[in-house]
C-alpha positions in Angstrom: -155.9 69.9 207.7 -152.3 70.8 207.3 -150.1 70.0 204.1 -146.4 69.3 204.3 -144.5 71.7 202.0 -140.9 71.2 203.1 -138.6 68.5 204.1 -135.6 68.3 206.3 -133.4 65.3 206.2 -130.8 64.8 209.0 -127.6 63.5 207.4 -124.8 65.0 209.4 -123.8 62.2 211.6 -120.6 59.9 211.6 -122.4 56.7 211.4 -119.8 55.1 213.8 -121.9 51.9 214.2 -121.5 51.1 210.5 -117.8 51.5 210.4 -115.5 50.4 208.3 -118.2 51.3 205.7 -118.6 54.8 206.9 -115.0 55.5 206.9 -115.3 56.9 203.6 -118.8 57.1 202.8 -121.4 59.0 205.0 -124.1 56.6 206.3 -127.0 58.1 204.4 -125.0 57.7 201.2 -124.3 53.9 201.9 -125.8 51.5 199.1 -128.1 48.8 200.3 -128.6 46.4 197.5 -127.5 48.8 195.1 -129.3 51.9 196.1 -128.2 54.6 198.6 -130.5 54.7 201.6 -131.1 58.5 201.3 -132.3 58.0 197.7 -135.2 55.9 199.0 -136.3 58.9 201.4 -136.0 61.5 198.7 -137.8 59.3 196.3 -140.7 58.9 198.7 -140.9 62.5 199.3 -141.2 63.2 195.6 -143.8 60.6 195.1 -145.8 62.5 197.7 -145.3 65.9 195.7 -142.8 67.1 198.5 -140.1 68.7 196.5 -138.6 71.5 198.8 -136.0 69.3 200.3 -133.0 70.3 202.8 -130.4 67.9 203.6 -128.3 68.8 206.8 -124.8 67.6 206.2 -121.6 67.6 208.4 -119.5 64.4 208.4 -117.8 63.8 204.8 -120.2 66.5 203.5 -118.4 66.8 200.1 -120.0 63.2 199.2 -123.3 64.8 199.1 -122.6 66.8 195.9 -123.3 63.7 194.1 -126.9 63.6 195.6 -127.4 67.1 194.3 -126.6 66.2 190.9 -128.9 63.4 191.0 -131.7 65.3 192.8 -131.4 69.0 191.8 -134.2 70.0 194.0 -132.2 69.4 197.1 -130.5 72.1 199.1 -127.6 71.2 201.4 -127.3 72.9 204.7 -123.9 72.7 206.4 -123.8 71.7 210.2 -120.6 73.4 211.5 -121.5 72.0 215.1 -121.7 68.4 213.9 -118.4 67.2 215.1 -119.0 68.5 218.8 -122.8 68.5 219.3 -125.7 66.0 219.1 -128.4 66.2 216.5 -130.1 69.1 218.2 -127.4 71.1 216.2 -128.7 69.7 212.8 -132.2 71.0 213.3 -130.9 74.2 214.7 -129.0 75.1 211.5 -132.1 74.2 209.6 -134.7 76.0 211.9 -135.8 78.7 209.5 -137.5 76.0 207.4 -139.8 74.6 210.2 -143.4 74.8 209.6 -145.6 72.8 207.5 -142.5 70.4 207.4 -141.6 66.8 207.7 -138.5 65.9 209.4 -136.6 62.7 208.8 -133.2 60.8 209.1 -131.4 60.1 205.8 -130.0 56.7 207.0 -133.1 54.8 206.7 -134.8 52.8 204.0 -138.3 53.6 203.0 -140.2 50.5 201.5 -143.8 52.1 201.6 -143.7 55.6 200.1 -147.3 56.2 201.4 -146.3 56.7 204.9 -144.9 60.1 203.9 -148.3 61.3 202.9 -148.3 65.2 202.8 -151.8 65.9 204.5 -152.0 65.6 208.3 -154.1 66.8 211.2 -151.9 67.5 213.9 -148.2 67.6 214.5 -146.6 64.3 215.4 -144.6 61.1 214.7 -144.9 58.1 212.6 -145.1 55.2 214.8 -145.8 51.3 215.1 -147.5 49.5 217.9 -145.2 47.6 220.2 -147.0 45.0 222.1 -143.7 43.3 223.2 -140.8 44.7 225.1 -138.5 47.0 223.1 -135.7 49.2 224.2 -136.8 52.1 221.6 -138.5 55.3 222.6 -142.4 54.7 223.2 -145.1 57.2 223.3 -148.2 56.9 225.3 -151.4 58.6 224.1 -154.9 59.4 225.4 -158.2 58.6 223.9 -158.0 61.8 221.9 -154.9 60.3 220.3 -152.7 63.1 221.8 -149.2 62.1 223.2 -149.2 62.2 227.0 -145.7 61.0 227.8 -142.5 59.5 226.0 -140.7 56.6 227.7 -136.8 56.6 226.6 -136.0 53.2 228.0 -138.8 51.6 226.1 -141.1 49.0 227.6 -144.2 47.4 226.0 -147.6 48.3 224.9 -146.9 51.6 223.5 -146.2 53.5 220.2 -142.7 53.0 218.9 -141.7 56.4 217.3 -139.6 56.5 214.2 -137.5 59.4 212.7 -140.3 60.6 210.7 -142.5 63.5 212.2 -144.6 66.4 210.7 -145.0 69.8 212.2 -147.6 72.3 211.2 -146.9 76.0 210.9 -147.7 76.8 214.5 -145.7 74.1 216.2 -143.0 74.6 213.7 -142.7 78.3 214.9 -142.6 77.0 218.6 -140.0 74.6 217.9 -137.8 77.2 216.3 -137.8 79.3 219.5 -137.6 76.3 221.8 -134.4 75.1 219.7 -132.8 78.6 220.0 -133.6 78.8 223.7 -132.0 75.2 224.3 -129.2 75.8 221.9 -128.3 79.3 222.4 -129.4 80.3 226.0 -129.1 77.0 228.0 -126.1 75.7 225.6 -127.9 72.4 225.8 -126.2 70.8 222.7 -125.8 67.2 223.8 -129.4 66.3 223.4 -131.4 64.8 220.6 -133.5 67.3 218.9 -136.6 65.1 219.7 -136.0 66.1 223.4 -136.9 69.7 222.7 -140.7 68.9 222.4 -141.1 65.7 224.0 -139.0 66.4 227.2 -137.9 70.0 227.4 -141.2 71.8 226.5 -144.0 69.0 226.3 -146.6 71.3 227.8 -146.4 73.4 224.6 -147.3 70.7 222.2 -150.2 68.5 221.5 -148.6 66.0 219.5 -150.3 63.0 217.5 -149.2 59.6 216.0 -149.4 58.4 212.4 -149.8 54.7 212.5 -147.5 52.5 210.0 -146.6 49.0 209.7 -143.3 47.1 210.6 -141.5 46.9 207.5 -142.8 50.2 205.8 -139.4 51.6 206.8 -136.2 50.1 208.2 -133.8 51.9 210.4 -130.1 50.5 209.7 -128.5 51.1 213.0 -125.4 48.9 212.9 -123.0 46.8 210.8 -124.8 43.6 211.5 -128.1 45.0 210.4 -126.5 46.3 207.2 -125.1 42.7 206.6 -128.4 41.1 207.1 -130.0 43.4 204.4 -127.1 43.1 202.0 -124.8 40.2 202.0 -122.3 41.9 199.9 -121.1 43.4 203.3 -120.7 40.0 204.8 -117.1 39.4 206.2 -116.5 43.1 207.4 -115.8 43.7 211.0 -116.2 46.9 213.1 -112.6 47.9 214.1 -111.5 47.5 217.6 -111.1 50.6 219.4 
């Protein structure tokens, strides 16, 4: 059995699909019904006694000083590549903290804190079962519960992965090496960090899944979804480019 000792929260992106709200507020710090999204993530980590928390920041990073005031156990990590690289850069700058680590996005709302339990058998992703067609990433697993493939373009009858994953010490060390190889050697900087284990080096990992239910967490992808959750944003429109 492995135990999560650290958390890395991705919070460096621009949140362009939530404009104009994110013109002045980084997406994880946007309030939904009076509470910042990232607060629900941190509170769920603390409820599971995960107190070593790193938040990777980039866009409007000064705004996160308020977060540290409210949660003194949080350490901010600056991502100087955030403007020019995909989110592989955010895990790259936090790579020294990989190992017995849970990795999450800061722009989601946790409704069921139990899904961030700290004890786990194998490295892997929190997932829901998708019976019907979806365009989200889907994992397939074998009879032993080991991930055998990932479909980027979605499909049906698969395990939809969410941005909650756990990595034991051994896999965390491998992920660190693979991040450095992709980022420093191959200069492969426009991919998602999840690509590293799922597509670039899948033969080096035996990932599993951790089942959760729809509604345990909500990922807020765009302005219309935000408006559905919080009516105070009604009437806002995305700027025309």
